C-alpha positions in Angstrom: 55.1 93.9 -31.6 53.0 91.0 -32.6 53.5 90.4 -36.3 51.3 87.4 -37.0 48.4 88.6 -39.0 50.3 91.6 -40.4 52.4 89.2 -42.4 49.5 88.7 -44.8 49.0 92.4 -45.2 52.6 93.4 -45.6 53.5 90.7 -48.2 50.5 91.7 -50.4 51.1 95.4 -50.5 51.4 96.9 -54.0 54.1 99.4 -52.9 56.5 100.1 -50.2 54.6 103.4 -49.6 51.4 101.5 -48.9 53.2 99.1 -46.6 54.8 101.9 -44.7 51.4 102.5 -42.9 51.8 99.1 -41.3 55.4 99.2 -40.3 56.2 98.1 -36.8 56.4 101.0 -34.3 57.2 101.3 -30.6 54.3 100.0 -28.6 52.5 102.5 -26.3 54.1 103.1 -22.9 53.0 104.4 -19.6 54.0 106.9 -16.9 53.1 104.2 -14.3 54.6 100.9 -13.3 53.7 98.2 -10.9 55.7 98.4 -7.7 58.4 95.8 -7.1 56.2 94.1 -4.5 53.2 94.1 -6.9 50.9 95.9 -4.5 50.9 99.4 -5.8 51.0 101.4 -9.1 53.8 104.0 -8.9 54.7 107.0 -11.1 57.8 106.5 -13.2 61.0 108.4 -12.3 64.6 107.9 -13.1 65.0 105.2 -10.5 61.9 103.2 -11.2 62.0 103.5 -15.0 65.6 103.9 -16.1 64.7 103.3 -19.7 61.8 105.8 -19.9 61.9 108.6 -22.4 62.4 112.3 -21.6 58.6 112.5 -20.7 59.0 109.6 -18.2 57.0 107.3 -20.5 58.2 103.7 -20.0 58.2 101.6 -23.2 58.8 97.9 -23.0 58.9 95.8 -26.2 57.2 92.5 -25.7 59.0 89.5 -27.2 56.2 86.9 -26.9 54.8 86.1 -30.4 53.8 82.5 -30.0 56.2 79.7 -30.2 56.3 76.0 -29.5 56.4 74.0 -26.3 57.8 70.5 -26.3 57.5 68.0 -23.4 58.6 64.4 -23.1 56.8 61.7 -21.1 58.9 60.6 -18.2 57.8 57.0 -18.6 58.7 56.8 -22.3 61.2 54.2 -23.4 64.7 55.4 -24.4 64.1 54.7 -28.1 60.8 56.8 -28.0 62.7 59.6 -26.2 65.4 59.6 -28.8 62.9 59.7 -31.6 61.0 62.5 -29.9 64.1 64.5 -29.3 65.2 64.0 -32.9 61.8 65.2 -34.2 61.9 68.3 -31.9 65.4 69.2 -33.0 64.5 68.8 -36.6 61.3 70.8 -36.3 62.8 73.7 -34.4 66.0 73.9 -36.5 66.5 76.9 -38.8 66.0 74.9 -42.0 62.5 73.8 -40.9 61.4 76.7 -38.7 62.2 79.5 -41.2 59.6 78.4 -43.7 57.1 78.2 -40.8 57.6 81.8 -39.8 57.8 83.3 -43.3 54.7 81.7 -44.6 51.9 84.3 -44.8 49.4 81.5 -44.1 51.0 80.8 -40.7 50.4 83.2 -37.9 53.4 81.7 -36.0 56.2 84.1 -35.2 58.7 82.4 -33.0 61.5 84.3 -34.6 65.1 84.0 -33.6 68.4 85.4 -34.8 69.0 82.5 -37.2 65.9 83.5 -39.2 67.6 86.7 -40.2 71.0 85.3 -41.2 72.3 86.5 -44.6 69.1 88.4 -45.4 71.0 91.6 -46.3 71.9 89.7 -49.5 68.7 89.4 -51.5 70.1 86.3 -53.3 70.9 84.4 -50.1 69.1 81.1 -49.4 67.4 82.7 -46.4 66.2 85.7 -48.4 64.8 83.4 -51.1 62.7 81.6 -48.5 61.1 84.9 -47.6 60.8 86.0 -51.2 59.2 82.7 -52.3 56.6 83.4 -49.6 55.7 86.8 -51.1 58.0 89.1 -49.2 59.8 92.0 -50.8 63.4 92.6 -49.8 62.8 95.9 -48.1 60.0 94.4 -46.0 62.3 91.6 -44.9 65.0 94.1 -43.7 62.4 96.2 -41.9 61.0 93.0 -40.2 64.5 92.1 -39.1 65.0 95.6 -37.7 61.8 95.6 -35.7 62.3 92.1 -34.4 65.9 92.5 -33.4 65.1 95.9 -31.8 62.6 94.2 -29.6 65.0 91.3 -28.8 67.8 93.7 -27.8 65.9 96.5 -26.1 67.3 97.0 -22.6 63.7 97.3 -21.2 62.2 94.4 -23.2 59.5 92.3 -21.5 60.4 88.6 -21.8 58.1 85.7 -21.5 58.1 84.0 -18.2 60.0 80.7 -18.1 58.1 77.6 -16.8 60.4 75.2 -15.2 59.8 71.5 -14.9 59.8 69.5 -11.7 63.1 67.8 -10.9 62.6 64.1 -10.1 
């Protein structure tokens, strides 16, 4: 499901037919899963792999596509913390993050739902950001479909959370 370097290819295709060869597809699956205790590999069945297909192949879209991590120094003064927080909110907000993920020169793909707001309308401000970066409208809609499918898949693999230490 990683889109990064494919952005460059997809946005430069001469035709939709040529780009079709690079469309996002379901990632390969397996008939085996790691046991709940992590000590054995077990064969999929209806109980172990409730989202497996009819051949007991377990497919699990992976959401992780990069992203950004932000940390603040515990010893920073309140004015520095306020400035750092303001910067982080600005950088990660939709108006600044959308151009970062649509740019074909950037391999960053920390997509979120807001990056697909209003893209069904090819004249929307959001669609224009994609189009100005070389995307065609059908590729934008396909990108949305594959990304949202991975986000919402019942068997999706999510990145592990890393929790800070409470002081």
